[in-house]
TORTI-474368 format. One record per residue (C-alpha): chain; x, y, z. Coordinates in nm, 3 decimals, padded with zeros to 5 digits. Layout:
BEGIN
PT chain x y z
PT A X Y Z $
...
***
This chain:
BEGIN
PT chain x y z
PT A 15.092 12.942 10.877 $
PT A 15.146 13.265 11.072 $
PT A 15.415 13.464 10.892 $
PT A 15.652 13.734 11.014 $
PT A 15.390 14.009 11.061 $
PT A 15.164 13.775 11.258 $
PT A 15.454 13.674 11.485 $
PT A 15.559 14.039 11.527 $
PT A 15.202 14.134 11.610 $
PT A 15.185 13.849 11.863 $
PT A 15.511 13.953 12.028 $
PT A 15.402 14.316 12.055 $
PT A 15.067 14.211 12.199 $
PT A 15.228 13.988 12.460 $
PT A 15.487 14.252 12.551 $
PT A 15.215 14.491 12.667 $
PT A 15.121 14.247 12.943 $
PT A 15.434 14.038 13.003 $
PT A 15.737 14.265 13.007 $
PT A 15.860 14.316 13.362 $
PT A 15.618 14.060 13.503 $
PT A 15.707 13.758 13.716 $
PT A 15.583 13.414 13.612 $
PT A 15.406 13.266 13.914 $
PT A 15.301 12.937 13.761 $
PT A 15.377 12.729 13.452 $
PT A 15.138 12.451 13.347 $
PT A 15.195 12.192 13.075 $
PT A 14.878 12.017 12.963 $
PT A 15.066 11.770 12.746 $
PT A 15.423 11.655 12.699 $
PT A 15.487 11.789 12.350 $
PT A 15.389 11.991 12.047 $
PT A 15.586 11.922 11.730 $
PT A 15.858 11.803 11.968 $
PT A 15.871 11.761 12.349 $
PT A 15.861 12.064 12.573 $
PT A 16.201 12.130 12.735 $
PT A 16.243 11.908 13.040 $
PT A 16.337 12.204 13.261 $
PT A 16.083 12.452 13.124 $
PT A 15.861 12.459 13.433 $
PT A 16.155 12.481 13.672 $
PT A 16.335 12.757 13.482 $
PT A 16.033 12.975 13.411 $
PT A 15.850 12.950 13.744 $
PT A 15.949 13.256 13.945 $
PT A 16.139 13.413 13.654 $
PT A 16.081 13.772 13.545 $
PT A 16.024 13.852 13.178 $
PT A 16.281 14.116 13.087 $
PT A 16.189 14.162 12.720 $
PT A 16.018 14.004 12.420 $
PT A 16.148 13.990 12.068 $
PT A 16.138 13.807 11.737 $
PT A 16.384 13.630 11.508 $
PT A 16.245 13.532 11.168 $
PT A 15.914 13.356 11.248 $
PT A 16.010 13.274 11.607 $
PT A 15.898 13.466 11.916 $
PT A 16.151 13.527 12.195 $
PT A 16.067 13.559 12.564 $
PT A 16.378 13.672 12.753 $
PT A 16.407 13.580 13.122 $
PT A 16.610 13.734 13.402 $
PT A 16.783 13.397 13.442 $
PT A 16.992 13.443 13.126 $
PT A 16.758 13.207 12.942 $
PT A 16.518 13.268 12.653 $
PT A 16.201 13.078 12.575 $
PT A 16.159 13.048 12.197 $
PT A 15.817 12.975 12.052 $
PT A 15.703 12.895 11.700 $
PT A 15.332 12.910 11.620 $
PT A 15.343 12.633 11.360 $
PT A 15.034 12.611 11.139 $
PT A 14.761 12.724 11.376 $
PT A 14.917 12.829 11.705 $
PT A 14.834 13.151 11.886 $
PT A 14.855 13.298 12.234 $
PT A 14.534 13.378 12.424 $
PT A 14.540 13.634 12.703 $
PT A 14.302 13.578 12.993 $
PT A 14.083 13.329 12.802 $
PT A 13.729 13.328 12.932 $
PT A 13.692 12.954 12.888 $
PT A 13.950 12.673 12.877 $
PT A 14.034 12.520 12.542 $
PT A 14.142 12.159 12.500 $
PT A 14.420 12.290 12.274 $
PT A 14.570 12.522 12.539 $
PT A 14.889 12.319 12.584 $
PT A 15.104 12.568 12.780 $
PT A 14.980 12.812 13.044 $
PT A 15.185 13.096 13.191 $
PT A 15.040 13.280 13.492 $
PT A 15.143 13.615 13.637 $
PT A 14.986 13.796 13.929 $
PT A 14.742 13.968 13.693 $
PT A 14.702 13.756 13.379 $
PT A 14.701 13.410 13.224 $
PT A 14.866 13.341 12.889 $
PT A 14.761 13.027 12.702 $
PT A 14.948 12.886 12.403 $
PT A 14.671 12.731 12.194 $
PT A 14.782 12.504 11.908 $
PT A 14.513 12.274 11.766 $
PT A 14.739 12.106 11.511 $
PT A 15.044 12.094 11.739 $
PT A 15.288 12.195 11.465 $
PT A 15.432 12.467 11.688 $
PT A 15.726 12.435 11.924 $
PT A 15.869 12.572 12.248 $
PT A 16.242 12.570 12.324 $
PT A 16.460 12.702 12.604 $
PT A 16.805 12.835 12.513 $
PT A 17.074 13.027 12.699 $
PT A 17.033 13.389 12.589 $
PT A 17.401 13.429 12.505 $
PT A 17.382 13.125 12.278 $
PT A 17.079 13.235 12.072 $
PT A 17.267 13.320 11.753 $
PT A 17.440 12.981 11.761 $
PT A 17.114 12.789 11.813 $
PT A 17.087 12.556 11.511 $
PT A 16.758 12.705 11.384 $
PT A 16.911 13.055 11.393 $
PT A 17.271 12.991 11.294 $
PT A 17.220 12.990 10.917 $
PT A 16.946 13.254 10.895 $
PT A 16.987 13.553 10.670 $
PT A 16.927 13.914 10.777 $
PT A 16.597 14.033 10.919 $
PT A 16.388 14.200 10.647 $
PT A 16.304 14.488 10.882 $
PT A 16.663 14.536 10.995 $
PT A 16.963 14.716 10.845 $
PT A 17.110 14.395 10.703 $
PT A 16.861 14.370 10.417 $
PT A 17.005 14.583 10.137 $
PT A 17.018 14.567 09.760 $
PT A 17.388 14.491 09.791 $
PT A 17.318 14.194 10.019 $
PT A 17.061 14.055 09.777 $
PT A 17.289 14.106 09.477 $
PT A 17.565 13.905 09.646 $
PT A 17.332 13.636 09.780 $
PT A 17.152 13.586 09.448 $
PT A 17.457 13.597 09.221 $
PT A 17.456 13.309 08.975 $
PT A 17.135 13.152 09.109 $
PT A 16.913 13.000 08.843 $
PT A 16.615 12.927 09.066 $
PT A 16.332 13.179 09.053 $
PT A 16.343 13.499 09.256 $
PT A 16.021 13.386 09.431 $
PT A 16.180 13.067 09.561 $
PT A 16.508 13.242 09.641 $
PT A 16.329 13.489 09.868 $
PT A 16.164 13.200 10.052 $
PT A 16.511 13.063 10.135 $
PT A 16.560 13.163 10.498 $
PT A 16.937 13.171 10.445 $
PT A 16.892 13.467 10.210 $
PT A 16.630 13.663 10.405 $
PT A 16.495 13.547 10.741 $
PT A 16.123 13.527 10.797 $
PT A 15.975 13.589 10.453 $
PT A 15.682 13.365 10.360 $
PT A 15.465 13.302 10.057 $
PT A 15.211 13.580 10.109 $
PT A 15.454 13.865 10.152 $
PT A 15.697 13.752 09.883 $
PT A 15.412 13.753 09.629 $
PT A 15.302 14.097 09.747 $
PT A 15.654 14.246 09.753 $
PT A 15.738 14.119 09.404 $
PT A 15.422 14.280 09.270 $
PT A 15.507 14.610 09.437 $
PT A 15.858 14.595 09.291 $
PT A 15.730 14.499 08.944 $
PT A 15.938 14.178 08.931 $
PT A 15.805 13.858 08.772 $
PT A 15.826 13.576 09.030 $
PT A 15.957 13.327 08.772 $
PT A 16.259 13.538 08.679 $
PT A 16.590 13.365 08.759 $
PT A 16.718 13.517 09.083 $
PT A 17.064 13.579 08.942 $
PT A 16.919 13.785 08.657 $
PT A 16.723 14.031 08.870 $
PT A 16.877 14.367 08.789 $
PT A 17.028 14.621 09.024 $
PT A 16.741 14.868 08.976 $
PT A 16.491 14.590 09.043 $
PT A 16.670 14.494 09.365 $
PT A 16.672 14.860 09.466 $
PT A 16.291 14.856 09.433 $
PT A 16.253 14.516 09.596 $
PT A 16.407 14.599 09.934 $
PT A 16.172 14.890 10.016 $
PT A 15.882 14.687 09.874 $
PT A 15.954 14.405 10.121 $
PT A 15.979 14.649 10.409 $
PT A 15.663 14.836 10.309 $
PT A 15.442 14.530 10.275 $
PT A 15.560 14.384 10.606 $
PT A 15.515 14.713 10.791 $
PT A 15.168 14.761 10.642 $
PT A 15.065 14.413 10.753 $
PT A 15.199 14.469 11.104 $
PT A 15.001 14.795 11.127 $
PT A 14.688 14.604 11.024 $
PT A 14.746 14.327 11.275 $
PT A 14.854 14.061 11.029 $
PT A 14.665 13.857 10.774 $
PT A 14.378 13.641 10.893 $
PT A 14.408 13.314 10.704 $
PT A 14.216 13.029 10.863 $
PT A 14.309 13.022 11.230 $
PT A 14.528 13.325 11.298 $
PT A 14.419 13.587 11.551 $
PT A 14.611 13.832 11.766 $
PT A 14.660 13.756 12.137 $
PT A 14.367 13.984 12.225 $
PT A 14.142 13.774 12.003 $
PT A 14.105 14.038 11.733 $
PT A 14.151 13.931 11.373 $
PT A 14.416 14.089 11.155 $
PT A 14.273 14.254 10.844 $
PT A 14.568 14.302 10.607 $
PT A 14.419 14.025 10.389 $
PT A 14.167 14.281 10.264 $
PT A 14.460 14.478 10.119 $
PT A 14.624 14.202 09.914 $
PT A 14.724 14.322 09.569 $
PT A 14.785 13.978 09.415 $
PT A 14.767 13.702 09.676 $
PT A 14.453 13.494 09.625 $
PT A 14.325 13.727 09.350 $
PT A 14.365 13.502 09.043 $
PT A 14.130 13.606 08.766 $
PT A 14.085 13.957 08.906 $
PT A 14.217 14.274 08.743 $
PT A 14.555 14.410 08.848 $
PT A 14.528 14.719 09.065 $
PT A 14.769 14.903 08.834 $
PT A 14.604 15.093 08.552 $
PT A 14.846 14.942 08.298 $
PT A 14.825 14.592 08.447 $
PT A 14.651 14.278 08.327 $
PT A 14.466 13.994 08.499 $
PT A 14.615 13.832 08.809 $
PT A 14.737 13.480 08.737 $
PT A 14.812 13.189 08.972 $
PT A 15.089 12.939 08.905 $
PT A 15.267 12.673 09.111 $
PT A 15.628 12.717 09.219 $
PT A 15.806 12.474 09.445 $
PT A 15.477 12.312 09.538 $
PT A 15.320 12.643 09.645 $
PT A 15.089 12.887 09.472 $
PT A 15.221 13.214 09.333 $
PT A 15.004 13.506 09.227 $
PT A 15.132 13.780 08.994 $
PT A 15.041 14.013 08.712 $
PT A 15.186 13.891 08.381 $
PT A 15.168 14.242 08.234 $
PT A 15.324 14.476 08.489 $
PT A 15.571 14.233 08.650 $
PT A 15.875 14.195 08.424 $
***
C-alpha cells in the first residue's frame, strides 16, 4: 500500500501540472472504487479551477475554487498517470485540462474518491480523530509521551495507530525505530524520554529521505510521471531478515509478526 511518502510524492508530482489549471472534462469509467464515486463529482469538478494540492495522512487533497476539495486515497495499488500514452482498463477516473490528462489507475479498486466542503475537512469522519502530521510541528516528544502514557501495547503497534500519529505505515515505523535504537516490541508506555527524543527526528528523517527518493517501490507503486521510487534500496531493516545490521555493533536483522504484520529489527542495537 502506498504510504505517506508515496502520497506526498504523488501530490507534489500532480501539483506541477494541476495547480491553477481548469478542469475541462471529468470522465468516470465505472461507478465506484472501494465505495461509489460522489454523485456530484462530475458536476462540481467540471469547469472548476484547481487552487492547490495537499495531503492529510495518506490522503491526497485537490482543492477547488468552488470551496470544495476532492480527497483521494490510493488504496493498495492506485496511482495517477499523467498523459498516459495508451488507455488502461483500470483508469477509472479521468481529469482533463487544456494541456494534460490525469488518469486515476487502480487495478484492485481499494482506493477511494470523496468530495467534501473545504471548510469541513477537519470534521470529515476519516480526519476527525487523526493525530498530528509526522512532518508538522505537532509531532513532538512531549506529544508522544502524553499519547503513549500507560499503554501496554508495543511501540510498533502504537505508532501505527493513526490517532497517535497520522500517516505512519509499517515500512517507515520499522525504519524509524531502528534509527532511534528502540526495540519494536517494547511496551509503548515504557519508552523513555531520551528514546522519544530520538524517535521524533528519526521519523522525520526517514520520511524526508523517502520523499527525496520518490518513495518506495513495492509491487505496483510508481510516481505520476511513471518513474519508480528507489528508497527501497536504502532500507536499513525492512525486508532484510537474516542480513547483518548496518551498525558496526549490531547483530543480524530478525523478522517477527506483530498485529498480523511483519516487523524487522536488530535484536542487538535496538533496546
